[in-house]
VEXDREN-2710 file (C-alpha; in Angstrom, 1 decimal):
% VEXDREN-2710
k/r/px/py/pz
1/MET/11.3/-17.7/1.1
2/ASN/8.6/-16.0/-0.6
3/ASN/10.0/-13.9/-4.0
4/LYS/7.7/-11.8/-4.9
5/ILE/8.1/-11.3/-9.0
6/LEU/5.9/-9.1/-11.1
7/SER/5.2/-9.7/-14.8
8/PRO/7.4/-9.9/-16.9
9/LEU/10.2/-10.4/-15.0
10/TYR/13.4/-12.5/-16.3
11/ILE/15.3/-13.5/-13.2
12/THR/17.5/-16.9/-13.2
13/PHE/18.4/-19.1/-10.5
14/THR/22.0/-18.0/-10.0
15/SER/21.5/-14.4/-10.1
16/THR/19.2/-14.6/-7.2
17/LEU/20.9/-16.8/-5.3
18/LEU/23.8/-14.0/-5.3
19/LEU/20.5/-11.4/-4.8
20/LEU/20.1/-13.4/-2.0
21/LEU/23.0/-13.5/-0.5
22/ALA/23.7/-9.7/-1.0
23/CYS/20.8/-8.8/0.8
24/ILE/21.4/-10.8/3.7
25/SER/24.9/-10.7/4.0
26/GLY/24.8/-6.6/4.1
27/SER/28.5/-6.3/2.8
28/LYS/31.2/-9.0/1.1
29/GLN/32.9/-10.8/4.2
30/ASN/35.7/-12.8/4.0
31/PRO/34.9/-16.2/5.6
32/PRO/36.4/-17.0/9.2
33/PRO/39.4/-19.2/8.7
34/SER/38.6/-22.7/7.7
35/VAL/38.2/-25.6/10.6
36/ALA/37.1/-28.6/10.9
37/LEU/33.1/-28.8/11.2
38/GLN/32.9/-25.4/13.4
39/GLU/29.8/-26.2/15.7
40/THR/27.9/-23.2/16.9
41/ASN/24.5/-23.5/19.1
42/GLN/22.9/-20.6/17.2
43/ASP/19.8/-21.3/19.4
44/THR/21.5/-19.2/21.8
45/LEU/22.2/-16.3/19.1
46/THR/20.3/-13.6/18.2
47/ARG/18.6/-14.0/14.4
48/GLU/20.9/-11.0/13.3
49/GLN/23.9/-13.1/14.3
50/THR/22.1/-16.1/12.8
51/GLN/21.6/-14.3/9.3
52/GLN/25.5/-13.5/9.7
53/LEU/26.7/-17.0/10.2
54/SER/24.6/-18.5/7.9
55/SER/25.1/-15.9/5.4
56/VAL/29.1/-17.2/5.7
57/TYR/28.0/-20.4/5.0
58/ALA/26.1/-19.7/1.8
59/GLN/29.1/-18.3/0.6
60/ARG/30.8/-20.4/0.7
61/LEU/28.5/-23.1/-1.4
62/THR/28.1/-20.0/-3.9
63/LYS/32.3/-20.4/-4.2
64/ALA/32.4/-24.1/-4.0
65/PHE/29.5/-24.6/-6.7
66/ALA/30.2/-21.6/-8.6
67/GLU/32.7/-21.8/-12.0
68/ASP/35.0/-18.8/-13.3
69/SER/31.8/-16.3/-13.7
70/GLY/31.0/-16.9/-10.2
71/TYR/27.3/-18.1/-11.4
72/ILE/25.9/-21.0/-10.2
73/THR/25.2/-22.5/-13.6
74/THR/25.6/-26.3/-13.1
75/PRO/25.6/-27.3/-9.5
76/PRO/25.6/-31.1/-8.7
77/GLY/22.5/-33.4/-8.9
78/TYR/21.8/-33.3/-4.9
79/PHE/21.6/-30.0/-4.9
80/GLY/18.7/-28.5/-5.1
81/GLY/18.7/-25.2/-4.0
82/MET/18.8/-22.8/-0.7
83/TYR/16.8/-20.4/1.4
84/TYR/16.5/-18.9/5.1
85/ASN/13.6/-19.9/7.3
86/ASP/12.1/-17.1/9.6
87/LYS/14.7/-17.3/12.1
88/GLY/17.4/-16.7/10.0
89/LYS/19.1/-20.1/9.6
90/LEU/20.2/-21.2/6.1
91/VAL/18.5/-24.3/4.8
92/VAL/19.8/-26.4/1.4
93/GLN/17.7/-28.5/-0.5
94/ILE/18.7/-31.6/-0.8
95/ILE/17.4/-34.0/-3.8
96/GLY/17.8/-38.0/-3.2
97/ASP/19.5/-39.4/-0.4
98/THR/19.9/-36.3/2.6
99/LEU/22.5/-38.2/4.6
100/GLU/25.0/-38.8/2.1
101/GLY/24.1/-34.6/0.5
102/ARG/24.2/-33.6/4.5
103/CYS/28.1/-34.6/4.9
104/LYS/28.8/-33.0/1.5
105/ILE/27.2/-29.7/2.5
106/ALA/28.7/-30.0/6.1
107/GLU/32.1/-30.5/4.6
108/ILE/32.1/-27.5/2.2
109/VAL/30.5/-25.4/4.4
110/GLN/33.0/-26.5/7.2
111/SER/29.7/-26.3/9.8
112/ASN/26.5/-28.7/10.8
113/ASP/24.7/-25.7/11.7
114/PHE/21.9/-25.9/8.8
115/GLU/18.3/-27.6/8.4
116/ILE/17.9/-29.7/5.4
117/ASP/15.0/-29.4/3.4
118/PRO/14.4/-32.9/1.5
119/VAL/13.2/-32.6/-2.1
120/SER/11.2/-36.1/-3.2
121/HIS/8.1/-35.5/-5.4
122/THR/8.2/-31.7/-4.5
123/TYR/9.9/-29.1/-6.8
124/SER/13.1/-28.1/-5.3
125/GLN/14.2/-23.8/-5.8
126/GLN/16.2/-24.9/-9.1
127/GLU/13.3/-26.4/-10.6
128/LEU/11.3/-23.8/-10.0
129/PHE/13.4/-21.0/-10.8
130/ARG/13.6/-23.1/-14.2
131/ILE/10.0/-23.5/-14.4
132/MET/9.9/-19.9/-13.7
133/ASP/12.2/-18.4/-16.4
134/GLU/10.0/-21.0/-18.8
135/PHE/6.6/-19.1/-17.7
136/ASN/8.3/-15.8/-18.2
137/ARG/8.9/-16.2/-21.9
138/ARG/5.6/-17.7/-22.4
139/PHE/3.8/-15.3/-20.8
140/VAL/5.3/-12.3/-23.2
141/GLU/3.4/-14.2/-25.9
142/ALA/0.0/-14.5/-23.7
143/ASP/-3.0/-13.1/-25.1
144/SER/-3.7/-9.3/-24.0
145/GLN/-6.9/-10.3/-22.2
146/ILE/-5.2/-12.9/-20.0
147/LYS/-2.1/-10.5/-18.9
148/LYS/-4.9/-8.1/-18.0
149/ASN/-6.5/-10.3/-15.2
150/PHE/-2.7/-11.3/-14.6
151/SER/-1.5/-9.9/-11.0
152/THR/1.7/-11.5/-9.8
153/ALA/3.5/-14.9/-9.8
154/ALA/5.8/-15.9/-6.6
155/VAL/8.4/-18.6/-6.3
156/ASN/7.3/-20.2/-3.3
157/THR/10.9/-21.7/-2.0
158/SER/9.3/-23.3/1.4
159/GLN/6.4/-24.3/0.1
160/HIS/8.1/-26.1/-3.3
161/ARG/5.7/-24.2/-5.5
162/ILE/4.8/-21.5/-7.9
163/ASP/2.3/-19.1/-6.3
164/ILE/-0.1/-17.5/-9.1
165/HIS/-2.4/-14.2/-8.4
166/LEU/-4.8/-13.5/-10.9
167/ILE/-7.8/-10.4/-10.2
168/ILE/-10.5/-12.6/-10.7
169/THR/-9.5/-16.3/-9.8
170/ASN/-12.1/-19.0/-10.3
171/LYS/-12.3/-22.1/-12.0
172/ASN/-12.8/-20.6/-15.9
173/THR/-9.8/-18.1/-15.3
174/GLU/-7.8/-20.5/-13.8
175/LYS/-8.7/-23.2/-16.8
176/GLU/-8.2/-20.7/-19.7
177/PHE/-4.7/-19.7/-17.8
178/ARG/-3.4/-23.0/-17.9
179/THR/-4.0/-23.4/-21.4
180/LYS/-3.2/-20.5/-23.1
181/VAL/-0.3/-19.6/-21.0
182/MET/1.3/-23.0/-19.5
183/ASN/0.4/-25.7/-17.8
184/SER/2.5/-26.7/-14.9
185/PRO/1.7/-28.5/-11.1
186/ALA/3.9/-26.4/-9.5
187/PHE/1.3/-23.7/-9.9
188/HIS/-0.7/-22.8/-7.3
189/PHE/-3.7/-20.3/-7.8
190/VAL/-4.1/-17.8/-5.2
191/LYS/-7.8/-16.7/-4.8
192/THR/-8.0/-13.1/-3.6
193/ASP/-10.1/-12.0/-0.3
194/TYR/-10.8/-8.3/-1.6
195/GLY/-13.1/-7.8/1.2
196/LEU/-14.6/-4.4/2.6
197/ALA/-12.9/-1.0/1.9
198/PRO/-12.2/1.2/5.5
199/GLN/-15.4/2.5/6.4
200/ASP/-13.9/6.3/7.0
201/GLY/-11.9/9.0/4.8
202/VAL/-13.1/12.3/4.2
203/SER/-12.9/14.3/0.7
204/GLU/-11.0/17.3/2.0
205/ILE/-9.4/17.8/5.4
206/ASN/-7.0/20.3/6.4
207/GLY/-6.4/22.3/2.9
208/LEU/-5.8/18.4/1.6
209/TYR/-7.9/17.3/-1.4
210/LEU/-8.8/14.6/-3.5
211/ARG/-10.9/15.1/-6.6
212/THR/-12.1/12.5/-9.6
213/GLU/-11.8/14.5/-13.3
214/TYR/-15.2/14.0/-13.3
215/PRO/-18.2/13.1/-10.9
216/LEU/-19.9/11.0/-13.1
217/TYR/-18.4/8.4/-15.5
218/HIS/-20.0/5.5/-17.7
219/THR/-20.0/1.7/-16.4
220/SER/-17.3/1.3/-19.4
221/THR/-14.8/3.7/-18.4
222/PRO/-11.7/2.0/-18.1
223/GLN/-10.0/4.3/-15.8
224/VAL/-10.8/7.6/-14.3
225/LYS/-8.1/10.3/-13.7
226/VAL/-7.3/11.1/-9.4
227/THR/-5.7/14.6/-8.3
228/PHE/-4.8/15.2/-4.9
229/TYR/-4.4/18.7/-4.2
230/ASN/-2.2/20.3/-1.7
231/ARG/-3.2/23.4/-0.2
232/SER/-2.0/23.0/3.3
233/ASN/0.8/25.2/4.8
234/GLN/3.2/21.8/4.3
235/LYS/5.0/19.9/1.5
236/ILE/2.6/16.2/1.7
237/LEU/4.1/13.0/0.9
238/VAL/1.9/10.5/-1.4
239/GLY/2.5/7.6/-3.5
240/ASN/1.2/5.1/-5.9
241/HIS/-1.4/3.2/-3.9
242/TYR/-4.9/3.4/-4.0
243/LEU/-8.1/1.5/-3.5
244/VAL/-11.3/1.8/-5.7
245/ALA/-14.4/0.3/-4.4
246/TYR/-18.2/0.5/-4.9
247/GLU/-20.9/1.1/-2.2
248/GLU/-23.6/-2.1/-1.6
249/ASN/-26.7/-1.8/1.1
250/GLY/-24.4/1.0/2.6
251/ARG/-21.2/-0.8/2.8
252/TRP/-18.0/-0.4/0.9
253/LYS/-16.8/-2.9/-1.1
254/ILE/-13.3/-3.6/-2.9
255/VAL/-13.8/-3.7/-6.6
256/PRO/-10.9/-6.9/-7.7
257/ASN/-8.3/-4.4/-9.1
258/ASN/-4.2/-5.2/-9.7
259/TYR/-3.5/-3.8/-6.1
260/ALA/0.3/-4.6/-6.5
261/ALA/2.4/-1.2/-6.9
262/THR/6.1/-0.2/-6.4
263/ASP/6.5/1.7/-3.3
264/VAL/7.6/5.2/-4.9
265/GLU/7.3/8.4/-2.5
266/TYR/6.5/11.9/-4.0
267/ILE/6.6/15.1/-2.6
268/VAL/4.0/17.6/-3.5
269/ASN/4.4/21.0/-3.0
270/LEU/1.9/23.7/-1.4
271/ASN/-0.1/25.1/-4.3
272/ASN/0.7/21.9/-5.8
273/GLU/-1.0/18.8/-7.4
274/HIS/-0.2/14.9/-8.1
275/SER/-2.8/13.2/-10.4
276/PHE/-2.8/9.5/-11.2
277/GLN/-5.1/7.1/-13.3
278/ALA/-7.5/4.6/-11.5
279/ALA/-8.2/1.6/-13.3
280/LEU/-12.1/-0.1/-13.3
281/LEU/-11.2/-2.9/-15.6
282/PRO/-14.7/-3.4/-17.0
283/ASP/-13.4/-5.5/-19.5
284/ILE/-12.4/-8.1/-16.1
285/HIS/-15.2/-7.7/-14.2
286/PRO/-18.3/-5.3/-15.5
287/ASN/-19.0/-2.5/-13.0
288/LYS/-22.5/-1.7/-12.2
289/PRO/-24.4/1.5/-11.7
290/GLY/-24.1/3.5/-8.6
291/ARG/-21.4/5.3/-6.7
292/TYR/-17.8/4.4/-6.3
293/ARG/-15.0/6.1/-4.5
294/ILE/-10.9/5.9/-4.6
295/TYR/-9.2/6.0/-1.3
296/TYR/-5.8/7.8/-1.0
297/THR/-3.5/7.8/2.2
298/VAL/-1.2/10.7/2.4
299/SER/1.1/12.0/4.9
300/SER/2.7/15.2/6.2
301/ASP/6.6/15.2/5.4
302/TYR/7.2/16.8/8.6
303/ASN/6.1/13.6/10.7
304/PRO/5.1/11.2/8.0
305/SER/4.2/7.9/10.7
306/LYS/2.4/10.5/13.0
307/HIS/0.0/12.7/10.4
308/LYS/-1.3/10.7/7.5
309/TYR/-4.6/11.3/5.9
310/ASN/-6.7/9.2/5.0
311/LEU/-8.7/10.6/2.0
312/VAL/-11.5/9.4/-0.5
313/ALA/-12.9/10.9/-4.1
314/ASP/-16.7/10.0/-4.3
315/PHE/-18.0/9.1/-7.9
316/ARG/-20.8/7.9/-9.7
317/LEU/-20.9/4.8/-12.7
318/SER/-24.1/5.2/-14.9
319/ALA/-24.8/3.3/-17.9
320/ASP/-26.7/6.4/-19.9
321/ARG/-24.4/7.8/-22.1
322/LYS/-26.0/10.5/-22.4
323/GLU/-26.1/12.0/-18.8
324/CYS/-22.7/11.0/-18.6
325/SER/-22.0/13.4/-21.8
326/ARG/-23.8/16.1/-20.0
327/ILE/-21.5/16.7/-16.5
328/PRO/-19.2/19.4/-15.9
329/LYS/-15.5/18.8/-14.6
330/SER/-15.1/18.4/-10.9
331/ASP/-14.3/22.0/-9.5
332/ILE/-10.9/22.7/-8.5
333/PRO/-9.9/24.0/-5.0
334/ALA/-8.9/27.7/-5.1
335/PRO/-4.9/27.9/-4.4
336/ASN/-4.3/28.5/-0.5
337/LEU/-3.4/32.7/-0.9
338/ASN/-3.1/32.9/3.6
339/ILE/-1.8/30.6/4.9
340/ARG/2.2/31.2/5.9
341/THR/4.1/28.4/5.2
342/MET/6.5/27.0/7.7
343/GLU/9.4/27.4/5.7
344/THR/8.7/31.2/5.6
345/GLU/8.3/31.1/9.3
346/ASN/11.7/29.2/9.6
347/ALA/13.5/31.6/7.3
348/GLY/13.5/33.9/10.5
349/ASN/10.9/36.5/9.0
350/GLU/9.4/38.6/12.2
351/LEU/5.6/38.7/12.6
352/ASP/4.1/40.8/14.7
353/GLU/3.0/39.2/18.1
354/ASN/-0.4/40.0/17.6
355/GLU/-0.8/38.2/14.0
356/ASP/-2.7/35.1/14.3
357/ILE/-1.0/32.7/11.3
358/ILE/-3.7/30.3/10.3
359/TYR/-2.3/27.0/9.7
360/ALA/-3.5/24.0/8.0
361/ILE/-0.8/21.6/9.5
362/ALA/0.7/21.8/12.7
363/GLU/3.9/20.1/14.7
364/GLN/1.1/19.0/17.1
365/MET/-2.2/18.7/15.7
366/PRO/-5.5/19.7/17.6
367/GLU/-7.0/16.8/19.5
368/PHE/-10.8/16.6/20.1
369/PRO/-11.5/15.5/23.9
370/GLY/-10.9/11.7/23.9
371/GLY/-9.2/11.7/20.4
372/GLU/-10.1/11.4/17.0
373/LYS/-12.5/8.6/17.4
374/ALA/-14.6/10.3/20.1
375/MET/-14.6/13.4/17.7
376/PHE/-17.0/11.7/14.7
377/ASN/-18.7/9.6/17.1
378/TYR/-19.9/13.0/18.8
379/LEU/-20.6/14.3/14.8
380/GLN/-22.2/11.3/14.2
381/GLU/-24.4/10.9/17.1
382/LYS/-25.5/14.9/16.7
383/ALA/-26.1/13.9/13.1
384/LYS/-28.8/11.2/14.4
385/GLN/-30.4/13.7/16.7
386/ALA/-31.4/16.3/14.3
387/HIS/-33.6/13.8/12.9
388/ALA/-32.7/14.5/9.2
389/GLU/-35.9/13.6/6.5
390/GLU/-33.1/13.3/3.8
391/LYS/-29.6/11.7/3.4
392/GLY/-26.6/14.3/2.3
393/ARG/-23.1/14.5/3.7
394/VAL/-22.1/18.5/4.8
395/VAL/-18.7/19.4/4.7
396/VAL/-17.7/22.1/7.4
397/ASN/-14.6/24.5/7.5
398/PHE/-13.8/26.4/11.1
399/LEU/-11.0/27.7/13.2
400/ILE/-9.7/26.2/16.8
401/GLY/-8.3/29.0/18.5
402/LYS/-5.5/29.1/20.5
403/ASP/-7.5/28.9/23.6
404/GLY/-9.0/25.3/21.8
405/ILE/-12.3/27.2/21.3
406/VAL/-14.4/26.6/17.7
407/ARG/-14.6/29.7/15.8
408/GLN/-16.1/30.8/12.1
409/PRO/-18.0/27.8/10.8
410/GLU/-18.4/27.7/7.2
411/ILE/-19.8/25.2/5.1
412/ALA/-17.1/24.2/2.5
413/ARG/-20.0/21.8/0.5
414/SER/-23.2/22.4/0.9
415/VAL/-26.8/19.8/0.8
416/ASN/-29.5/22.2/1.5
417/ASN/-30.3/25.3/3.8
418/THR/-31.3/22.7/6.4
419/LEU/-28.9/20.1/6.6
420/ASP/-26.3/23.1/6.6
421/GLN/-28.0/24.9/9.5
422/GLU/-27.5/21.6/11.2
423/ALA/-23.9/21.2/11.2
424/PHE/-23.6/24.6/11.6
425/GLN/-25.1/24.2/15.2
426/ILE/-23.2/21.1/15.9
427/ILE/-19.7/22.4/15.6
428/ARG/-21.0/26.1/17.2
429/ASN/-21.6/23.5/20.0
430/MET/-18.5/21.2/20.2
431/PRO/-16.5/21.1/23.4
432/LYS/-12.8/22.9/24.1
433/TRP/-10.2/21.4/22.0
434/GLN/-6.7/21.2/22.9
435/PRO/-5.0/23.4/20.7
436/ALA/-2.1/22.8/18.0
437/ARG/1.3/24.0/18.7
438/GLN/4.0/24.8/16.5
439/GLN/7.1/25.3/18.2
440/GLY/5.7/24.6/21.9
441/LYS/3.3/27.4/21.4
442/PRO/-0.6/27.1/20.7
443/VAL/-1.3/28.0/16.9
444/VAL/-4.8/28.6/15.2
445/ILE/-5.5/25.5/13.0
446/LYS/-8.3/25.3/10.4
447/TYR/-10.1/22.4/10.3
448/THR/-12.4/20.4/7.9
449/VAL/-14.9/17.7/9.0
450/PRO/-18.0/15.7/7.0
451/ILE/-21.3/15.5/8.8
452/LEU/-23.4/12.8/7.4
453/PHE/-26.7/12.6/7.9
454/GLU/-29.2/10.2/7.1
455/PRO/-33.0/10.1/8.0
456/THR/-34.6/8.3/11.2
457/LYS/-36.0/4.8/10.5
END
């Protein structure tokens, strides 16, 4: 069992056991009538049935070891703790003589259908939580710089250790942590491999935009303000998770950061925004001048699992303070005044049959022949054929009609006249799409794509 603990948390062994039991059992159940050592072949049970049965055994242990308060404060010396394995079966940690310990546990739970985890020179669950309590107490008084480099601490019962996750993990940071916070043999420092960021993503699509407050910041900037703009015709779900990446040799690499975040969803209505601060942590790892990017995923409130959009906001870091001071703020997308919302349509407003509503998001989005991957391959291949003399990314808006034909391309983000005209031709020559559908009927939709041009090598 891995119990994730975000600093600073103050938990006790007893409260964690009760929480574990509550999560597994789902509700308070009266244990079945006592019989002499019931035998049940858990191998024939489903995982859910095994969990239910194991939770009954755990409740019996808790009741046997708890004081009047209902909390386990002074368990017997042979009891080290308990958890559930990946099959949902109860595992009891026994300190010392496992045979004697098993007999005592079997007598209490009235069954032999549990496993024993012998604790000899390793840490029991009880000991790990005592160490964790002491760690939490000391961490409050820790140096602020160490706290900045700290991500999470987790009691890893099955491995008999406490996993420590730092943003930057190496011999120096581990030594500093053990010296200035706490040094325990139970600590295991986990090195995070941040790796590559997703190589896809757009800054604007179908009325959805992601922007940093400024397009340029100084390398010492601790955090940047990022804003998501909803200019579509639907409510959009957003959360707290984001990634920061930097460009190196044409590839985007994730910047080390504390990416642990609470899963909270926010609804952003039409023509509303949602802002958050993306940490750059220059005092933990110096950021070099160059191109950087924020990754942020949003989804349609109508169908979150199907309609997900990977948005990016590009910006640069510079070591020149004068250059940074002269940069104006990023453009704010204009409010959407022309697109009919689904709420308005569903309210029963009658529309002229000849009136074409332009949607930004529909129940069934349009599909390029072969799917989205085929579309980006088409754009990439056509951009190569243009034999561009310089690098640039042109963003194009266009309409996909009820018949699936592309119409009215317009430049949303320009590079220069040459690349803009090439982008126009690529969009105009697109094959026929499967049209978008709303309530089963084909509709007109506004679509946005980026086209990246690179010089021919």
